C-alpha positions as CSV (number, residue, x, y, z in Angstrom):
1,M,68.2,232.2,30.2
2,A,66.1,231.2,27.3
3,L,68.3,229.5,24.8
4,K,66.4,229.6,21.6
5,D,68.0,231.9,18.9
6,K,70.9,232.8,21.2
7,V,74.3,232.8,19.4
8,A,77.2,231.0,20.9
9,L,80.9,231.0,19.8
10,V,82.4,227.7,20.9
11,L,86.3,227.7,20.4
12,G,88.1,224.4,19.7
13,S,85.0,222.4,18.6
14,I,86.2,220.2,16.0
15,K,86.1,217.2,18.2
16,G,86.0,216.2,21.8
17,L,84.7,218.5,24.5
18,G,84.0,221.5,22.3
19,K,82.0,219.6,19.9
20,E,79.8,218.1,22.6
21,I,79.2,221.4,24.2
22,A,78.2,222.9,20.7
23,L,76.0,220.0,19.8
24,D,74.1,220.4,23.2
25,L,73.7,224.2,22.8
26,A,72.5,223.6,19.1
27,E,70.0,221.0,20.4
28,S,68.6,223.7,22.8
29,G,67.9,226.0,19.8
30,V,71.2,228.0,20.1
31,K,72.9,229.1,16.8
32,T,76.5,228.2,16.9
33,A,79.7,229.4,15.5
34,L,82.4,226.8,15.7
35,T,86.3,227.4,15.4
36,Y,89.0,224.8,14.4
37,F,92.6,224.9,13.3
38,D,94.0,221.3,13.6
39,W,92.3,218.0,12.9
40,Q,91.0,218.9,9.4
41,E,90.1,215.2,9.0
42,N,87.3,215.7,11.5
43,I,85.5,218.2,9.5
44,V,83.3,215.6,7.8
45,S,82.2,213.9,11.0
46,L,81.6,217.3,12.6
47,K,79.1,218.2,9.8
48,Q,77.5,214.8,10.1
49,D,76.9,215.2,13.7
50,F,75.1,218.6,13.1
51,D,72.9,217.1,10.3
52,S,70.1,216.1,12.6
53,I,69.9,219.6,13.9
54,S,68.0,222.2,11.8
55,E,70.3,225.1,12.4
56,T,73.6,224.7,10.3
57,P,76.7,226.0,12.3
58,L,78.9,228.6,11.1
59,I,82.3,226.7,10.9
60,I,85.3,228.8,10.8
61,K,89.0,227.7,10.3
62,I,91.3,230.0,12.3
63,N,94.8,230.2,13.9
64,L,93.9,231.9,17.2
65,L,97.6,232.2,17.9
66,D,97.7,234.8,15.2
67,T,95.9,237.5,17.3
68,E,95.3,239.9,14.5
69,N,92.8,237.4,13.1
70,I,90.5,237.4,15.9
71,S,88.8,240.8,15.1
72,G,87.8,239.3,12.0
73,L,86.5,236.2,13.5
74,I,84.0,238.2,15.7
75,S,83.1,240.4,12.8
76,E,82.3,237.4,10.7
77,I,80.0,236.0,13.4
78,I,78.2,239.2,13.9
79,K,77.7,239.6,10.1
80,H,76.4,236.1,9.9
81,Y,74.1,236.1,13.1
82,G,73.9,239.8,14.1
83,R,74.7,239.1,17.7
84,L,76.8,237.1,20.1
85,D,75.4,236.0,23.5
86,I,77.8,233.1,24.7
87,L,81.4,232.5,24.5
88,I,82.8,229.1,25.4
89,N,86.5,229.7,25.7
90,N,87.5,226.0,25.1
91,I,91.0,226.3,23.6
92,E,94.2,225.0,25.1
93,R,97.5,223.2,24.3
94,G,98.5,220.7,27.1
95,G,101.9,219.3,26.6
96,M,101.7,215.9,28.6
97,P,105.3,215.2,30.1
98,V,104.8,211.5,29.0
99,V,104.5,212.7,25.3
100,H,106.7,215.5,25.1
101,G,109.4,214.9,27.6
102,A,111.3,217.8,28.9
103,Y,110.3,221.4,27.9
104,T,111.7,223.1,24.9
105,K,111.2,226.9,24.5
106,D,108.8,226.5,21.6
107,Q,106.7,223.9,23.5
108,W,106.6,226.3,26.6
109,D,105.6,229.3,24.4
110,L,102.9,227.3,22.4
111,E,101.2,226.1,25.7
112,L,101.0,229.8,27.2
113,A,100.0,231.3,24.0
114,T,97.2,228.8,23.3
115,T,95.8,228.1,26.8
116,L,96.0,231.8,28.0
117,R,96.7,234.5,25.5
118,A,94.2,233.3,22.9
119,K,91.5,233.5,25.5
120,Q,92.3,237.0,26.4
121,W,92.2,238.2,22.9
122,V,89.1,236.5,22.0
123,F,87.3,237.8,25.1
124,N,88.6,241.4,24.3
125,E,86.9,241.3,20.9
126,A,83.8,239.7,22.0
127,L,83.0,241.7,25.0
128,P,81.3,244.8,23.4
129,H,78.9,242.3,21.6
130,L,78.2,240.2,24.6
131,K,77.3,243.4,26.5
132,K,74.7,244.1,24.0
133,S,72.9,240.8,25.0
134,S,70.3,240.9,27.5
135,D,72.2,238.3,29.3
136,G,75.7,237.5,28.1
137,V,77.6,234.5,29.3
138,V,81.2,233.5,29.2
139,I,82.6,230.1,30.3
140,N,86.3,229.5,30.6
141,I,87.5,226.0,30.5
142,S,90.5,225.3,32.6
143,S,92.3,222.4,34.4
144,I,93.0,221.5,38.0
145,A,96.6,221.4,36.7
146,G,96.6,225.0,37.8
147,I,96.2,223.7,41.4
148,V,98.1,220.4,41.5
149,G,100.8,221.3,39.0
150,R,103.2,218.4,38.3
151,L,102.7,216.4,41.5
152,G,101.8,212.8,42.2
153,P,100.1,210.7,39.9
154,A,99.3,213.7,37.6
155,S,102.9,214.1,37.1
156,Y,102.6,212.3,33.7
157,L,99.9,214.5,32.6
158,F,100.6,218.1,33.6
159,N,103.7,220.1,32.5
160,E,104.6,223.3,34.3
161,G,103.8,225.6,31.5
162,Y,100.3,224.1,31.2
163,S,99.8,224.4,34.9
164,A,101.0,227.9,35.1
165,A,98.7,229.0,32.2
166,N,95.6,227.3,33.8
167,R,96.2,229.1,37.2
168,G,96.3,232.2,35.1
169,I,92.8,231.5,33.6
170,S,91.3,231.8,37.1
171,L,92.8,235.4,37.3
172,L,91.1,236.1,33.9
173,T,87.8,234.9,35.2
174,E,87.7,237.2,38.2
175,T,89.0,240.3,36.1
176,W,86.5,239.5,33.1
177,A,83.6,239.1,35.7
178,R,84.3,242.6,36.9
179,L,84.6,244.0,33.4
180,G,81.5,242.3,32.2
181,A,79.1,243.2,35.0
182,P,76.3,243.5,35.2
183,N,75.3,242.4,31.7
184,V,77.9,239.6,31.2
185,R,78.4,236.7,33.6
186,V,82.0,235.1,33.5
187,N,82.7,231.7,35.1
188,E,85.1,229.0,34.9
189,I,84.9,225.2,34.8
190,M,88.0,223.7,36.1
191,L,88.3,220.1,34.7
192,G,89.9,217.1,36.3
193,I,90.8,214.1,34.2
194,F,88.5,213.3,31.4
195,E,88.2,210.7,28.7
196,T,88.9,213.2,26.0
197,R,91.2,215.5,28.0
198,H,94.3,213.7,29.7
199,A,92.6,210.2,29.9
200,E,91.3,207.2,27.8
201,K,90.8,208.8,24.5
202,T,94.1,210.8,24.4
203,R,97.4,209.6,23.1
204,G,99.2,210.3,26.4
205,W,96.9,208.0,28.3
206,K,98.0,205.2,26.1
207,L,101.6,205.6,26.9
208,L,101.0,205.0,30.6
209,N,101.2,201.5,31.9
210,K,98.4,200.0,33.8
211,E,99.7,200.8,37.3
212,Q,100.2,204.5,36.3
213,Q,96.6,204.6,35.0
214,Q,95.3,203.0,38.1
215,A,97.2,205.3,40.3
216,I,95.6,208.3,38.8
217,K,92.0,206.6,39.0
218,D,92.9,205.8,42.7
219,H,93.4,209.4,43.4
220,I,89.9,210.4,42.1
221,L,87.3,209.9,44.8
222,L,84.7,208.8,42.6
223,N,87.1,206.2,41.1
224,R,86.7,207.2,37.5
225,T,87.6,209.6,34.9
226,G,85.1,212.0,33.7
227,K,82.8,211.9,30.6
228,S,81.9,214.5,28.1
229,T,78.3,214.3,29.5
230,D,79.5,215.6,32.9
231,I,80.9,218.6,31.4
232,V,77.9,219.4,29.1
233,K,75.5,219.4,32.1
234,A,77.9,221.7,33.9
235,V,77.9,224.2,30.9
236,R,74.1,224.1,30.7
237,F,73.7,224.7,34.4
238,I,75.9,227.8,34.3
239,I,74.1,229.1,31.2
240,K,70.5,228.5,32.1
241,D,70.4,228.0,35.8
242,A,72.8,230.3,37.5
243,P,71.8,233.9,37.0
244,Y,73.4,235.0,40.1
245,M,76.7,233.3,39.6
246,T,79.7,235.2,38.3
247,G,83.4,235.2,38.8
248,S,83.1,231.8,40.1
249,V,85.1,228.6,39.4
250,L,83.2,225.3,39.3
251,R,85.6,222.4,40.0
252,L,84.6,219.4,38.2
253,D,87.2,216.6,38.9
254,G,85.5,213.8,40.6
255,G,87.3,214.7,43.8
256,Y,90.9,214.5,42.5
257,I,92.0,217.4,44.5
258,L,90.8,215.8,47.6
259,G,92.1,212.3,46.8
260,G,95.3,210.6,47.8
261,E,95.6,211.1,51.6
262,K,93.3,208.6,53.6
263,I,91.5,209.7,56.7
264,A,92.7,208.1,59.9
265,P,90.0,206.9,62.2
266,L,89.2,209.0,65.2
267,P,91.4,208.1,68.3
268,K,89.7,207.4,71.7
269,G,91.2,210.4,73.3
270,V,92.2,210.9,76.8
271,I,89.1,212.6,78.4
């Protein structure tokens, strides 16, 4: 896929992972539309980071929990750029148990609505325009919480509502791949524990003691948490170099899912 002059909508791009993905796309010649709602104080640094790139992004403040606003979001992008080729569905609300403690109804509803419902409504509005592209691409960002739930070292990081929502994302990925075919490829990147998502650069990580932090790292086969560059490369691969890939889940977790249990040496046997 040639990226120059394509148009990408990157949700949740005020900072962290979303911003890094948007910057990488822009540096490849993609015109970007960026959304945010919280973290207003990061707008200045966001604009500064894009100053070195010739194409100024379209930055839109929107509460995606108010689903009636989403049609207007897509219309604004089409009016500004005339097309939409790429959707990076990077929006979530992960309530770490170590931060929020036991669930309240409002926290549960917020996590499900942000992590799952908002993605569905954005996709529905974007799909007709993605189909008009010669090669539309959707990437859903999810979490291994959908596999491990609140278990083992990750018990401090993943609540049940967040985990349930992320398991639901994989179902959306498969359904959307069918709906988008053959003009739109839909894939999912399932993230493990990254610096800006559950690890060193988050509030929850700082609430863990050193032993708890080390237990999480020990569970990762590569013995480190992920970096934003790891994710950016995976996004670029799916968009540019995987034209026959759709409906797939790319697990990017450093081997966390496989960690924990040790492999015993082979016994001598009796034969």
